[in-house]
C-alpha positions in Angstrom: 101.6 79.2 89.8 98.0 78.3 89.1 96.9 76.1 86.1 100.3 76.8 84.5 100.1 80.6 84.8 102.2 83.0 86.8 99.5 84.0 89.3 98.6 83.1 92.8 94.9 83.4 92.3 93.1 80.2 91.3 90.3 82.1 89.5 92.7 84.0 87.3 94.4 80.7 86.5 91.1 79.3 85.4 90.2 82.3 83.2 93.7 82.4 81.7 93.5 78.6 80.9 90.2 79.1 79.0 91.8 81.9 76.9 95.0 80.0 76.4 93.2 76.9 75.2 91.1 78.9 72.8 94.1 80.7 71.4 96.1 77.5 71.0 93.1 75.9 69.3 92.7 78.6 66.7 92.4 77.9 63.0 95.1 78.7 60.4 92.9 81.4 58.9 92.0 82.9 62.3 92.1 86.7 62.8 94.2 85.8 65.9 97.2 85.2 63.6 99.4 88.0 62.4 100.6 91.5 63.5 97.5 92.6 65.4 97.1 89.3 67.3 97.2 90.6 70.8 95.2 93.8 70.1 92.4 91.6 68.6 92.7 89.1 71.5 92.1 91.8 74.1 89.3 93.3 72.0 87.6 89.9 71.6 87.6 89.5 75.3 85.8 92.8 75.8 83.4 92.0 72.9 82.6 88.5 74.1 81.9 89.9 77.6 79.3 92.4 76.2 77.4 89.6 74.5 77.6 87.0 77.4 75.7 86.3 80.5 77.8 83.4 81.7 81.2 81.8 81.1 80.0 79.2 78.6 78.5 82.0 76.4 81.7 84.0 76.8 83.7 81.0 75.5 81.3 80.5 72.6 81.4 84.2 71.6 85.2 84.5 72.0 85.7 81.5 69.8 83.3 82.8 67.1 85.2 86.2 67.1 88.6 84.5 66.9 87.8 81.9 64.3 88.1 79.0 66.6 85.9 76.0 65.6 86.5 74.0 68.8 88.8 74.0 71.8 91.3 71.1 71.8 91.3 69.3 75.2 95.1 68.9 75.2 95.4 72.6 75.7 93.3 72.4 78.8 95.8 70.0 80.4 97.3 71.1 83.6 100.1 68.6 84.0 98.3 66.7 86.8 97.7 63.6 84.8 95.0 62.7 87.3 91.4 62.5 86.1 88.2 61.5 87.9 86.1 59.1 85.8 82.3 59.4 85.9 82.3 56.4 88.3 84.3 58.4 90.8 87.5 56.4 90.1 90.7 58.4 90.0 93.0 57.5 87.2 96.3 58.7 85.8 96.6 58.4 82.1 97.4 60.5 79.0 94.6 58.6 77.2 91.8 60.1 79.3 90.9 63.6 78.1 90.1 66.2 80.7 87.8 68.8 79.2 87.8 71.0 82.3 84.0 71.4 82.1 83.9 72.6 85.7 86.1 75.6 84.7 83.9 76.5 81.8 80.8 76.2 84.0 82.2 78.6 86.6 80.1 81.7 85.9 82.1 83.7 88.4 84.8 84.0 85.8 82.8 86.3 83.6 83.5 89.2 86.0 87.2 88.4 85.7 87.1 88.5 81.9 85.3 91.8 82.0 87.5 93.5 84.6 90.9 91.9 84.0 91.0 91.2 80.3 94.4 92.9 79.8 96.0 91.0 82.8 94.6 87.7 81.5 96.0 88.5 78.0 99.4 89.1 79.6 99.2 85.8 81.5 98.5 83.9 78.3 101.3 85.7 76.5 103.7 85.0 79.3 102.9 81.3 79.3 103.3 81.1 75.5 106.6 82.9 75.7 107.8 80.5 78.5 106.8 77.5 76.4 108.7 78.8 73.4 111.8 79.2 75.6 111.3 75.6 76.8 111.0 74.5 73.2 107.3 73.5 73.5 105.6 74.5 70.2 103.1 72.5 68.3 100.8 75.0 66.7 100.6 78.0 64.5 103.4 80.5 65.3 102.2 84.1 66.1 
């Protein structure tokens, strides 16, 4: 289990976390709501890859396609509760937001989005389904 996803590869967990956070942050009028949600989701991954040269561009392009104004940091949480402050101090607090900037700066993920988009989509879907079974829902139902 990496970054809350059913995978043993850290890089896949990072890529799935970005997609999960984007999906969960979508707007009410997003095209990622409704019957064709997951077909569009996979298509947006491919489309965003075609227009991107790095992971940050991919995230921006994916969000534009999906009607996502911004990614909410709470969806990037990985249950660790530990955060390094800019001073280097390690703290544990729900009040300190972890934006996972290092994950979004990891340009090695672009190749994963390009080659494993369907697998990443399935990892996101599996986590959402698992959360529903656990009673964790706080956003738009799909």
